[in-house]
mmCIF file as Biopython writes it, N, C-alpha, C and O atoms, coordinates in Angstrom:
data_model
#
loop_
_atom_site.group_PDB
_atom_site.id
_atom_site.type_symbol
_atom_site.label_atom_id
_atom_site.label_alt_id
_atom_site.label_comp_id
_atom_site.label_asym_id
_atom_site.label_entity_id
_atom_site.label_seq_id
_atom_site.pdbx_PDB_ins_code
_atom_site.Cartn_x
_atom_site.Cartn_y
_atom_site.Cartn_z
_atom_site.occupancy
_atom_site.B_iso_or_equiv
_atom_site.auth_seq_id
_atom_site.auth_asym_id
_atom_site.pdbx_PDB_model_num
ATOM 1   N N  . MET A ? 1  ? 19.632 9.838   -27.761 1.0 0.0 1  A 1 
ATOM 2   C CA . MET A ? 1  ? 18.838 8.901   -26.968 1.0 0.0 1  A 1 
ATOM 3   C C  . MET A ? 1  ? 19.590 8.571   -25.682 1.0 0.0 1  A 1 
ATOM 4   O O  . MET A ? 1  ? 20.774 8.874   -25.538 1.0 0.0 1  A 1 
ATOM 5   N N  . VAL A ? 2  ? 18.896 7.962   -24.782 1.0 0.0 2  A 1 
ATOM 6   C CA . VAL A ? 2  ? 19.480 7.515   -23.521 1.0 0.0 2  A 1 
ATOM 7   C C  . VAL A ? 2  ? 20.563 6.497   -23.824 1.0 0.0 2  A 1 
ATOM 8   O O  . VAL A ? 2  ? 20.400 5.672   -24.723 1.0 0.0 2  A 1 
ATOM 9   N N  . GLY A ? 3  ? 21.650 6.539   -23.099 1.0 0.0 3  A 1 
ATOM 10  C CA . GLY A ? 3  ? 22.730 5.606   -23.324 1.0 0.0 3  A 1 
ATOM 11  C C  . GLY A ? 3  ? 22.430 4.211   -22.811 1.0 0.0 3  A 1 
ATOM 12  O O  . GLY A ? 3  ? 21.468 3.991   -22.075 1.0 0.0 3  A 1 
ATOM 13  N N  . ALA A ? 4  ? 23.271 3.279   -23.216 1.0 0.0 4  A 1 
ATOM 14  C CA . ALA A ? 4  ? 23.120 1.899   -22.766 1.0 0.0 4  A 1 
ATOM 15  C C  . ALA A ? 4  ? 23.474 1.803   -21.286 1.0 0.0 4  A 1 
ATOM 16  O O  . ALA A ? 4  ? 24.264 2.593   -20.769 1.0 0.0 4  A 1 
ATOM 17  N N  . GLY A ? 5  ? 22.890 0.843   -20.632 1.0 0.0 5  A 1 
ATOM 18  C CA . GLY A ? 5  ? 23.165 0.620   -19.229 1.0 0.0 5  A 1 
ATOM 19  C C  . GLY A ? 5  ? 22.410 -0.600  -18.770 1.0 0.0 5  A 1 
ATOM 20  O O  . GLY A ? 5  ? 21.709 -1.233  -19.560 1.0 0.0 5  A 1 
ATOM 21  N N  . PRO A ? 6  ? 22.543 -0.944  -17.493 1.0 0.0 6  A 1 
ATOM 22  C CA . PRO A ? 6  ? 21.814 -2.101  -16.980 1.0 0.0 6  A 1 
ATOM 23  C C  . PRO A ? 6  ? 20.306 -1.940  -17.188 1.0 0.0 6  A 1 
ATOM 24  O O  . PRO A ? 6  ? 19.737 -0.900  -16.857 1.0 0.0 6  A 1 
ATOM 25  N N  . GLY A ? 7  ? 19.682 -2.947  -17.722 1.0 0.0 7  A 1 
ATOM 26  C CA . GLY A ? 7  ? 18.244 -2.928  -17.920 1.0 0.0 7  A 1 
ATOM 27  C C  . GLY A ? 7  ? 17.764 -2.183  -19.154 1.0 0.0 7  A 1 
ATOM 28  O O  . GLY A ? 7  ? 16.558 -2.106  -19.386 1.0 0.0 7  A 1 
ATOM 29  N N  . VAL A ? 8  ? 18.676 -1.629  -19.957 1.0 0.0 8  A 1 
ATOM 30  C CA . VAL A ? 8  ? 18.301 -0.902  -21.168 1.0 0.0 8  A 1 
ATOM 31  C C  . VAL A ? 8  ? 18.452 -1.825  -22.370 1.0 0.0 8  A 1 
ATOM 32  O O  . VAL A ? 8  ? 19.526 -2.374  -22.613 1.0 0.0 8  A 1 
ATOM 33  N N  . GLN A ? 9  ? 17.349 -1.991  -23.130 1.0 0.0 9  A 1 
ATOM 34  C CA . GLN A ? 9  ? 17.379 -2.856  -24.308 1.0 0.0 9  A 1 
ATOM 35  C C  . GLN A ? 9  ? 16.972 -2.049  -25.539 1.0 0.0 9  A 1 
ATOM 36  O O  . GLN A ? 9  ? 15.888 -1.466  -25.561 1.0 0.0 9  A 1 
ATOM 37  N N  . PRO A ? 10 ? 17.833 -2.006  -26.573 1.0 0.0 10 A 1 
ATOM 38  C CA . PRO A ? 10 ? 17.470 -1.284  -27.788 1.0 0.0 10 A 1 
ATOM 39  C C  . PRO A ? 10 ? 16.443 -2.061  -28.608 1.0 0.0 10 A 1 
ATOM 40  O O  . PRO A ? 10 ? 16.449 -3.292  -28.621 1.0 0.0 10 A 1 
ATOM 41  N N  . VAL A ? 11 ? 15.566 -1.334  -29.288 1.0 0.0 11 A 1 
ATOM 42  C CA . VAL A ? 11 ? 14.588 -1.916  -30.207 1.0 0.0 11 A 1 
ATOM 43  C C  . VAL A ? 11 ? 14.522 -1.030  -31.449 1.0 0.0 11 A 1 
ATOM 44  O O  . VAL A ? 11 ? 14.782 0.172   -31.380 1.0 0.0 11 A 1 
ATOM 45  N N  . VAL A ? 12 ? 14.177 -1.627  -32.572 1.0 0.0 12 A 1 
ATOM 46  C CA . VAL A ? 12 ? 14.037 -0.890  -33.822 1.0 0.0 12 A 1 
ATOM 47  C C  . VAL A ? 12 ? 12.695 -1.236  -34.423 1.0 0.0 12 A 1 
ATOM 48  O O  . VAL A ? 12 ? 12.298 -2.401  -34.430 1.0 0.0 12 A 1 
ATOM 49  N N  . GLY A ? 13 ? 11.990 -0.236  -34.930 1.0 0.0 13 A 1 
ATOM 50  C CA . GLY A ? 13 ? 10.701 -0.478  -35.561 1.0 0.0 13 A 1 
ATOM 51  C C  . GLY A ? 13 ? 10.195 0.776   -36.253 1.0 0.0 13 A 1 
ATOM 52  O O  . GLY A ? 13 ? 10.713 1.870   -36.030 1.0 0.0 13 A 1 
ATOM 53  N N  . ASP A ? 14 ? 9.203  0.616   -37.075 1.0 0.0 14 A 1 
ATOM 54  C CA . ASP A ? 14 ? 8.562  1.748   -37.751 1.0 0.0 14 A 1 
ATOM 55  C C  . ASP A ? 14 ? 7.445  2.258   -36.846 1.0 0.0 14 A 1 
ATOM 56  O O  . ASP A ? 14 ? 6.283  1.894   -37.028 1.0 0.0 14 A 1 
ATOM 57  N N  . TRP A ? 15 ? 7.787  3.086   -35.884 1.0 0.0 15 A 1 
ATOM 58  C CA . TRP A ? 15 ? 6.856  3.516   -34.836 1.0 0.0 15 A 1 
ATOM 59  C C  . TRP A ? 15 ? 5.762  4.443   -35.349 1.0 0.0 15 A 1 
ATOM 60  O O  . TRP A ? 15 ? 4.693  4.521   -34.743 1.0 0.0 15 A 1 
ATOM 61  N N  . ASP A ? 16 ? 6.006  5.151   -36.457 1.0 0.0 16 A 1 
ATOM 62  C CA . ASP A ? 16 ? 5.014  6.111   -36.937 1.0 0.0 16 A 1 
ATOM 63  C C  . ASP A ? 16 ? 4.367  5.718   -38.267 1.0 0.0 16 A 1 
ATOM 64  O O  . ASP A ? 16 ? 3.595  6.499   -38.824 1.0 0.0 16 A 1 
ATOM 65  N N  . GLY A ? 17 ? 4.667  4.525   -38.786 1.0 0.0 17 A 1 
ATOM 66  C CA . GLY A ? 17 ? 4.016  4.021   -39.988 1.0 0.0 17 A 1 
ATOM 67  C C  . GLY A ? 17 ? 4.451  4.654   -41.293 1.0 0.0 17 A 1 
ATOM 68  O O  . GLY A ? 17 ? 3.740  4.552   -42.293 1.0 0.0 17 A 1 
ATOM 69  N N  . ASP A ? 18 ? 5.619  5.316   -41.309 1.0 0.0 18 A 1 
ATOM 70  C CA . ASP A ? 18 ? 6.070  5.967   -42.536 1.0 0.0 18 A 1 
ATOM 71  C C  . ASP A ? 18 ? 6.957  5.089   -43.413 1.0 0.0 18 A 1 
ATOM 72  O O  . ASP A ? 18 ? 7.454  5.544   -44.443 1.0 0.0 18 A 1 
ATOM 73  N N  . GLY A ? 19 ? 7.158  3.839   -43.014 1.0 0.0 19 A 1 
ATOM 74  C CA . GLY A ? 19 ? 7.989  2.922   -43.791 1.0 0.0 19 A 1 
ATOM 75  C C  . GLY A ? 19 ? 9.470  2.987   -43.459 1.0 0.0 19 A 1 
ATOM 76  O O  . GLY A ? 19 ? 10.266 2.273   -44.069 1.0 0.0 19 A 1 
ATOM 77  N N  . VAL A ? 20 ? 9.860  3.830   -42.502 1.0 0.0 20 A 1 
ATOM 78  C CA . VAL A ? 20 ? 11.253 3.991   -42.089 1.0 0.0 20 A 1 
ATOM 79  C C  . VAL A ? 20 ? 11.372 3.568   -40.632 1.0 0.0 20 A 1 
ATOM 80  O O  . VAL A ? 20 ? 10.608 4.029   -39.784 1.0 0.0 20 A 1 
ATOM 81  N N  . ASP A ? 21 ? 12.330 2.688   -40.339 1.0 0.0 21 A 1 
ATOM 82  C CA . ASP A ? 21 ? 12.539 2.245   -38.955 1.0 0.0 21 A 1 
ATOM 83  C C  . ASP A ? 21 ? 13.161 3.347   -38.112 1.0 0.0 21 A 1 
ATOM 84  O O  . ASP A ? 21 ? 14.013 4.100   -38.583 1.0 0.0 21 A 1 
ATOM 85  N N  . GLN A ? 22 ? 12.720 3.431   -36.852 1.0 0.0 22 A 1 
ATOM 86  C CA . GLN A ? 22 ? 13.282 4.363   -35.890 1.0 0.0 22 A 1 
ATOM 87  C C  . GLN A ? 22 ? 13.842 3.585   -34.705 1.0 0.0 22 A 1 
ATOM 88  O O  . GLN A ? 22 ? 13.541 2.407   -34.515 1.0 0.0 22 A 1 
ATOM 89  N N  . VAL A ? 23 ? 14.669 4.274   -33.912 1.0 0.0 23 A 1 
ATOM 90  C CA . VAL A ? 23 ? 15.293 3.695   -32.732 1.0 0.0 23 A 1 
ATOM 91  C C  . VAL A ? 23 ? 14.334 3.793   -31.550 1.0 0.0 23 A 1 
ATOM 92  O O  . VAL A ? 23 ? 13.570 4.751   -31.432 1.0 0.0 23 A 1 
ATOM 93  N N  . GLY A ? 24 ? 14.385 2.799   -30.689 1.0 0.0 24 A 1 
ATOM 94  C CA . GLY A ? 24 ? 13.628 2.839   -29.447 1.0 0.0 24 A 1 
ATOM 95  C C  . GLY A ? 24 ? 14.389 2.124   -28.357 1.0 0.0 24 A 1 
ATOM 96  O O  . GLY A ? 24 ? 15.345 1.399   -28.633 1.0 0.0 24 A 1 
ATOM 97  N N  . LEU A ? 25 ? 13.974 2.320   -27.128 1.0 0.0 25 A 1 
ATOM 98  C CA . LEU A ? 25 ? 14.587 1.654   -25.983 1.0 0.0 25 A 1 
ATOM 99  C C  . LEU A ? 25 ? 13.497 1.142   -25.061 1.0 0.0 25 A 1 
ATOM 100 O O  . LEU A ? 25 ? 12.436 1.751   -24.924 1.0 0.0 25 A 1 
ATOM 101 N N  . LEU A ? 26 ? 13.776 0.026   -24.441 1.0 0.0 26 A 1 
ATOM 102 C CA . LEU A ? 26 ? 12.976 -0.458  -23.324 1.0 0.0 26 A 1 
ATOM 103 C C  . LEU A ? 26 ? 13.866 -0.300  -22.107 1.0 0.0 26 A 1 
ATOM 104 O O  . LEU A ? 26 ? 14.900 -0.957  -21.995 1.0 0.0 26 A 1 
ATOM 105 N N  . SER A ? 27 ? 13.460 0.579   -21.190 1.0 0.0 27 A 1 
ATOM 106 C CA . SER A ? 27 ? 14.331 0.927   -20.078 1.0 0.0 27 A 1 
ATOM 107 C C  . SER A ? 27 ? 13.536 1.116   -18.796 1.0 0.0 27 A 1 
ATOM 108 O O  . SER A ? 27 ? 12.672 1.990   -18.726 1.0 0.0 27 A 1 
ATOM 109 N N  . THR A ? 28 ? 13.815 0.319   -17.795 1.0 0.0 28 A 1 
ATOM 110 C CA . THR A ? 28 ? 13.268 0.478   -16.460 1.0 0.0 28 A 1 
ATOM 111 C C  . THR A ? 28 ? 11.770 0.791   -16.461 1.0 0.0 28 A 1 
ATOM 112 O O  . THR A ? 28 ? 11.342 1.818   -15.935 1.0 0.0 28 A 1 
ATOM 113 N N  . GLY A ? 29 ? 10.983 -0.106  -17.056 1.0 0.0 29 A 1 
ATOM 114 C CA . GLY A ? 29 ? 9.539  0.036   -17.012 1.0 0.0 29 A 1 
ATOM 115 C C  . GLY A ? 29 ? 8.947  1.039   -17.964 1.0 0.0 29 A 1 
ATOM 116 O O  . GLY A ? 29 ? 7.817  1.484   -17.764 1.0 0.0 29 A 1 
ATOM 117 N N  . GLN A ? 30 ? 9.690  1.416   -19.014 1.0 0.0 30 A 1 
ATOM 118 C CA . GLN A ? 30 ? 9.123  2.333   -19.990 1.0 0.0 30 A 1 
ATOM 119 C C  . GLN A ? 30 ? 9.689  2.084   -21.390 1.0 0.0 30 A 1 
ATOM 120 O O  . GLN A ? 30 ? 10.861 1.741   -21.550 1.0 0.0 30 A 1 
ATOM 121 N N  . TRP A ? 31 ? 8.830  2.264   -22.398 1.0 0.0 31 A 1 
ATOM 122 C CA . TRP A ? 31 ? 9.252  2.278   -23.789 1.0 0.0 31 A 1 
ATOM 123 C C  . TRP A ? 31 ? 9.587  3.721   -24.129 1.0 0.0 31 A 1 
ATOM 124 O O  . TRP A ? 31 ? 8.814  4.626   -23.812 1.0 0.0 31 A 1 
ATOM 125 N N  . ILE A ? 32 ? 10.725 3.949   -24.769 1.0 0.0 32 A 1 
ATOM 126 C CA . ILE A ? 32 ? 11.130 5.281   -25.217 1.0 0.0 32 A 1 
ATOM 127 C C  . ILE A ? 32 ? 11.306 5.179   -26.728 1.0 0.0 32 A 1 
ATOM 128 O O  . ILE A ? 32 ? 12.238 4.528   -27.200 1.0 0.0 32 A 1 
ATOM 129 N N  . LEU A ? 33 ? 10.410 5.824   -27.497 1.0 0.0 33 A 1 
ATOM 130 C CA . LEU A ? 33 ? 10.388 5.679   -28.948 1.0 0.0 33 A 1 
ATOM 131 C C  . LEU A ? 33 ? 10.699 7.008   -29.617 1.0 0.0 33 A 1 
ATOM 132 O O  . LEU A ? 33 ? 10.030 8.009   -29.357 1.0 0.0 33 A 1 
ATOM 133 N N  . ASP A ? 34 ? 11.720 7.023   -30.485 1.0 0.0 34 A 1 
ATOM 134 C CA . ASP A ? 34 ? 12.165 8.220   -31.198 1.0 0.0 34 A 1 
ATOM 135 C C  . ASP A ? 34 ? 11.362 8.366   -32.492 1.0 0.0 34 A 1 
ATOM 136 O O  . ASP A ? 34 ? 11.829 7.973   -33.561 1.0 0.0 34 A 1 
ATOM 137 N N  . LEU A ? 35 ? 10.159 8.927   -32.394 1.0 0.0 35 A 1 
ATOM 138 C CA . LEU A ? 35 ? 9.252  8.994   -33.531 1.0 0.0 35 A 1 
ATOM 139 C C  . LEU A ? 35 ? 9.746  9.885   -34.662 1.0 0.0 35 A 1 
ATOM 140 O O  . LEU A ? 35 ? 9.414  9.628   -35.819 1.0 0.0 35 A 1 
ATOM 141 N N  . ASN A ? 36 ? 10.527 10.924  -34.372 1.0 0.0 36 A 1 
ATOM 142 C CA . ASN A ? 36 ? 11.012 11.790  -35.440 1.0 0.0 36 A 1 
ATOM 143 C C  . ASN A ? 36 ? 12.404 11.396  -35.939 1.0 0.0 36 A 1 
ATOM 144 O O  . ASN A ? 36 ? 12.986 12.087  -36.775 1.0 0.0 36 A 1 
ATOM 145 N N  . ASN A ? 37 ? 12.933 10.286  -35.426 1.0 0.0 37 A 1 
ATOM 146 C CA . ASN A ? 37 ? 14.180 9.674   -35.908 1.0 0.0 37 A 1 
ATOM 147 C C  . ASN A ? 37 ? 15.389 10.599  -35.849 1.0 0.0 37 A 1 
ATOM 148 O O  . ASN A ? 37 ? 16.258 10.525  -36.718 1.0 0.0 37 A 1 
ATOM 149 N N  . ASN A ? 38 ? 15.464 11.469  -34.842 1.0 0.0 38 A 1 
ATOM 150 C CA . ASN A ? 38 ? 16.645 12.333  -34.717 1.0 0.0 38 A 1 
ATOM 151 C C  . ASN A ? 38 ? 17.599 11.864  -33.627 1.0 0.0 38 A 1 
ATOM 152 O O  . ASN A ? 38 ? 18.573 12.548  -33.314 1.0 0.0 38 A 1 
ATOM 153 N N  . LYS A ? 39 ? 17.323 10.701  -33.050 1.0 0.0 39 A 1 
ATOM 154 C CA . LYS A ? 39 ? 18.178 10.060  -32.043 1.0 0.0 39 A 1 
ATOM 155 C C  . LYS A ? 39 ? 18.408 10.929  -30.812 1.0 0.0 39 A 1 
ATOM 156 O O  . LYS A ? 39 ? 19.465 10.873  -30.184 1.0 0.0 39 A 1 
ATOM 157 N N  . THR A ? 40 ? 17.391 11.740  -30.476 1.0 0.0 40 A 1 
ATOM 158 C CA . THR A ? 40 ? 17.436 12.629  -29.324 1.0 0.0 40 A 1 
ATOM 159 C C  . THR A ? 40 ? 16.093 12.560  -28.596 1.0 0.0 40 A 1 
ATOM 160 O O  . THR A ? 40 ? 15.044 12.449  -29.229 1.0 0.0 40 A 1 
ATOM 161 N N  . ILE A ? 41 ? 16.132 12.626  -27.273 1.0 0.0 41 A 1 
ATOM 162 C CA . ILE A ? 41 ? 14.888 12.700  -26.524 1.0 0.0 41 A 1 
ATOM 163 C C  . ILE A ? 41 ? 14.430 14.151  -26.562 1.0 0.0 41 A 1 
ATOM 164 O O  . ILE A ? 41 ? 15.046 15.025  -25.952 1.0 0.0 41 A 1 
ATOM 165 N N  . ASP A ? 42 ? 13.334 14.398  -27.290 1.0 0.0 42 A 1 
ATOM 166 C CA . ASP A ? 42 ? 12.814 15.750  -27.455 1.0 0.0 42 A 1 
ATOM 167 C C  . ASP A ? 42 ? 11.314 15.681  -27.719 1.0 0.0 42 A 1 
ATOM 168 O O  . ASP A ? 42 ? 10.679 14.689  -27.362 1.0 0.0 42 A 1 
ATOM 169 N N  . PHE A ? 43 ? 10.732 16.708  -28.334 1.0 0.0 43 A 1 
ATOM 170 C CA . PHE A ? 43 ? 9.292  16.743  -28.585 1.0 0.0 43 A 1 
ATOM 171 C C  . PHE A ? 43 ? 8.824  15.599  -29.465 1.0 0.0 43 A 1 
ATOM 172 O O  . PHE A ? 43 ? 7.641  15.260  -29.434 1.0 0.0 43 A 1 
ATOM 173 N N  . GLY A ? 44 ? 9.704  14.991  -30.250 1.0 0.0 44 A 1 
ATOM 174 C CA . GLY A ? 44 ? 9.342  13.884  -31.129 1.0 0.0 44 A 1 
ATOM 175 C C  . GLY A ? 44 ? 9.488  12.520  -30.488 1.0 0.0 44 A 1 
ATOM 176 O O  . GLY A ? 44 ? 9.349  11.502  -31.166 1.0 0.0 44 A 1 
ATOM 177 N N  . THR A ? 45 ? 9.765  12.479  -29.192 1.0 0.0 45 A 1 
ATOM 178 C CA . THR A ? 45 ? 9.958  11.225  -28.474 1.0 0.0 45 A 1 
ATOM 179 C C  . THR A ? 45 ? 8.717  10.903  -27.648 1.0 0.0 45 A 1 
ATOM 180 O O  . THR A ? 45 ? 8.201  11.758  -26.928 1.0 0.0 45 A 1 
ATOM 181 N N  . GLU A ? 46 ? 8.247  9.679   -27.756 1.0 0.0 46 A 1 
ATOM 182 C CA . GLU A ? 46 ? 7.118  9.227   -26.945 1.0 0.0 46 A 1 
ATOM 183 C C  . GLU A ? 46 ? 7.631  8.280   -25.868 1.0 0.0 46 A 1 
ATOM 184 O O  . GLU A ? 46 ? 8.469  7.422   -26.143 1.0 0.0 46 A 1 
ATOM 185 N N  . VAL A ? 47 ? 7.136  8.430   -24.654 1.0 0.0 47 A 1 
ATOM 186 C CA . VAL A ? 47 ? 7.505  7.562   -23.536 1.0 0.0 47 A 1 
ATOM 187 C C  . VAL A ? 47 ? 6.219  6.927   -23.012 1.0 0.0 47 A 1 
ATOM 188 O O  . VAL A ? 47 ? 5.258  7.615   -22.669 1.0 0.0 47 A 1 
ATOM 189 N N  . PHE A ? 48 ? 6.229  5.591   -22.961 1.0 0.0 48 A 1 
ATOM 190 C CA . PHE A ? 48 ? 5.063  4.835   -22.510 1.0 0.0 48 A 1 
ATOM 191 C C  . PHE A ? 48 ? 5.453  3.960   -21.331 1.0 0.0 48 A 1 
ATOM 192 O O  . PHE A ? 48 ? 6.419  3.204   -21.426 1.0 0.0 48 A 1 
ATOM 193 N N  . PRO A ? 49 ? 4.722  4.043   -20.212 1.0 0.0 49 A 1 
ATOM 194 C CA . PRO A ? 49 ? 5.007  3.142   -19.095 1.0 0.0 49 A 1 
ATOM 195 C C  . PRO A ? 49 ? 4.601  1.716   -19.462 1.0 0.0 49 A 1 
ATOM 196 O O  . PRO A ? 49 ? 3.671  1.504   -20.240 1.0 0.0 49 A 1 
ATOM 197 N N  . THR A ? 50 ? 5.307  0.751   -18.895 1.0 0.0 50 A 1 
ATOM 198 C CA . THR A ? 50 ? 5.001  -0.654  -19.163 1.0 0.0 50 A 1 
ATOM 199 C C  . THR A ? 50 ? 5.422  -1.531  -17.988 1.0 0.0 50 A 1 
ATOM 200 O O  . THR A ? 50 ? 6.284  -1.160  -17.192 1.0 0.0 50 A 1 
ATOM 201 N N  . ASN A ? 51 ? 4.805  -2.681  -17.898 1.0 0.0 51 A 1 
ATOM 202 C CA . ASN A ? 51 ? 5.222  -3.718  -16.954 1.0 0.0 51 A 1 
ATOM 203 C C  . ASN A ? 51 ? 5.880  -4.863  -17.702 1.0 0.0 51 A 1 
ATOM 204 O O  . ASN A ? 51 ? 5.996  -5.967  -17.171 1.0 0.0 51 A 1 
ATOM 205 N N  . PHE A ? 52 ? 6.315  -4.606  -18.943 1.0 0.0 52 A 1 
ATOM 206 C CA . PHE A ? 52 ? 6.890  -5.627  -19.809 1.0 0.0 52 A 1 
ATOM 207 C C  . PHE A ? 52 ? 8.108  -6.272  -19.162 1.0 0.0 52 A 1 
ATOM 208 O O  . PHE A ? 52 ? 8.975  -5.590  -18.617 1.0 0.0 52 A 1 
ATOM 209 N N  . VAL A ? 53 ? 8.157  -7.598  -19.232 1.0 0.0 53 A 1 
ATOM 210 C CA . VAL A ? 53 ? 9.314  -8.356  -18.777 1.0 0.0 53 A 1 
ATOM 211 C C  . VAL A ? 53 ? 9.654  -9.341  -19.880 1.0 0.0 53 A 1 
ATOM 212 O O  . VAL A ? 53 ? 8.781  -10.078 -20.338 1.0 0.0 53 A 1 
ATOM 213 N N  . GLY A ? 54 ? 10.901 -9.367  -20.313 1.0 0.0 54 A 1 
ATOM 214 C CA . GLY A ? 54 ? 11.314 -10.292 -21.359 1.0 0.0 54 A 1 
ATOM 215 C C  . GLY A ? 54 ? 12.110 -9.609  -22.450 1.0 0.0 54 A 1 
ATOM 216 O O  . GLY A ? 54 ? 12.613 -8.500  -22.272 1.0 0.0 54 A 1 
ATOM 217 N N  . LEU A ? 55 ? 12.218 -10.280 -23.569 1.0 0.0 55 A 1 
ATOM 218 C CA . LEU A ? 55 ? 12.981 -9.790  -24.707 1.0 0.0 55 A 1 
ATOM 219 C C  . LEU A ? 55 ? 12.050 -9.043  -25.662 1.0 0.0 55 A 1 
ATOM 220 O O  . LEU A ? 55 ? 11.111 -9.641  -26.188 1.0 0.0 55 A 1 
ATOM 221 N N  . PRO A ? 56 ? 12.288 -7.738  -25.900 1.0 0.0 56 A 1 
ATOM 222 C CA . PRO A ? 56 ? 11.402 -6.995  -26.792 1.0 0.0 56 A 1 
ATOM 223 C C  . PRO A ? 56 ? 11.677 -7.334  -28.258 1.0 0.0 56 A 1 
ATOM 224 O O  . PRO A ? 56 ? 12.807 -7.655  -28.628 1.0 0.0 56 A 1 
ATOM 225 N N  . PHE A ? 57 ? 10.639 -7.259  -29.082 1.0 0.0 57 A 1 
ATOM 226 C CA . PHE A ? 57 ? 10.827 -7.398  -30.525 1.0 0.0 57 A 1 
ATOM 227 C C  . PHE A ? 57 ? 9.744  -6.617  -31.242 1.0 0.0 57 A 1 
ATOM 228 O O  . PHE A ? 57 ? 8.637  -6.455  -30.730 1.0 0.0 57 A 1 
ATOM 229 N N  . ALA A ? 58 ? 10.073 -6.133  -32.432 1.0 0.0 58 A 1 
ATOM 230 C CA . ALA A ? 58 ? 9.154  -5.318  -33.213 1.0 0.0 58 A 1 
ATOM 231 C C  . ALA A ? 58 ? 8.377  -6.187  -34.190 1.0 0.0 58 A 1 
ATOM 232 O O  . ALA A ? 58 ? 8.839  -7.259  -34.581 1.0 0.0 58 A 1 
ATOM 233 N N  . GLY A ? 59 ? 7.190  -5.720  -34.583 1.0 0.0 59 A 1 
ATOM 234 C CA . GLY A ? 59 ? 6.374  -6.427  -35.548 1.0 0.0 59 A 1 
ATOM 235 C C  . GLY A ? 59 ? 5.247  -5.534  -36.042 1.0 0.0 59 A 1 
ATOM 236 O O  . GLY A ? 59 ? 5.010  -4.463  -35.485 1.0 0.0 59 A 1 
ATOM 237 N N  . ASP A ? 60 ? 4.563  -5.965  -37.071 1.0 0.0 60 A 1 
ATOM 238 C CA . ASP A ? 60 ? 3.415  -5.222  -37.605 1.0 0.0 60 A 1 
ATOM 239 C C  . ASP A ? 60 ? 2.179  -5.717  -36.870 1.0 0.0 60 A 1 
ATOM 240 O O  . ASP A ? 60 ? 1.533  -6.663  -37.320 1.0 0.0 60 A 1 
ATOM 241 N N  . TRP A ? 61 ? 1.840  -5.095  -35.751 1.0 0.0 61 A 1 
ATOM 242 C CA . TRP A ? 61 ? 0.790  -5.574  -34.873 1.0 0.0 61 A 1 
ATOM 243 C C  . TRP A ? 61 ? -0.613 -5.196  -35.346 1.0 0.0 61 A 1 
ATOM 244 O O  . TRP A ? 61 ? -1.585 -5.826  -34.930 1.0 0.0 61 A 1 
ATOM 245 N N  . ASP A ? 62 ? -0.741 -4.186  -36.203 1.0 0.0 62 A 1 
ATOM 246 C CA . ASP A ? 62 ? -2.070 -3.793  -36.656 1.0 0.0 62 A 1 
ATOM 247 C C  . ASP A ? 62 ? -2.335 -4.131  -38.126 1.0 0.0 62 A 1 
ATOM 248 O O  . ASP A ? 62 ? -3.409 -3.816  -38.638 1.0 0.0 62 A 1 
ATOM 249 N N  . GLY A ? 63 ? -1.391 -4.757  -38.806 1.0 0.0 63 A 1 
ATOM 250 C CA . GLY A ? 63 ? -1.590 -5.237  -40.169 1.0 0.0 63 A 1 
ATOM 251 C C  . GLY A ? 63 ? -1.564 -4.171  -41.232 1.0 0.0 63 A 1 
ATOM 252 O O  . GLY A ? 63 ? -1.989 -4.425  -42.359 1.0 0.0 63 A 1 
ATOM 253 N N  . THR A ? 64 ? -1.075 -2.973  -40.913 1.0 0.0 64 A 1 
ATOM 254 C CA . THR A ? 64 ? -1.021 -1.916  -41.928 1.0 0.0 64 A 1 
ATOM 255 C C  . THR A ? 64 ? 0.368  -1.754  -42.484 1.0 0.0 64 A 1 
ATOM 256 O O  . THR A ? 64 ? 0.592  -0.907  -43.349 1.0 0.0 64 A 1 
#
């Protein structure tokens, strides 16, 4: 995964719903989520643009 640096905040959550937490980062206007849990930015990594400002936290947002 991308290393730590200014503006990079680590997050942990079950991004793919398999019951296992994966690593993620909030970095410079984008969420970077390691969906295949291999701690590498590759085909299993999703990147989502965001305007998020604040402290990120994980939760069960869809109730499943």
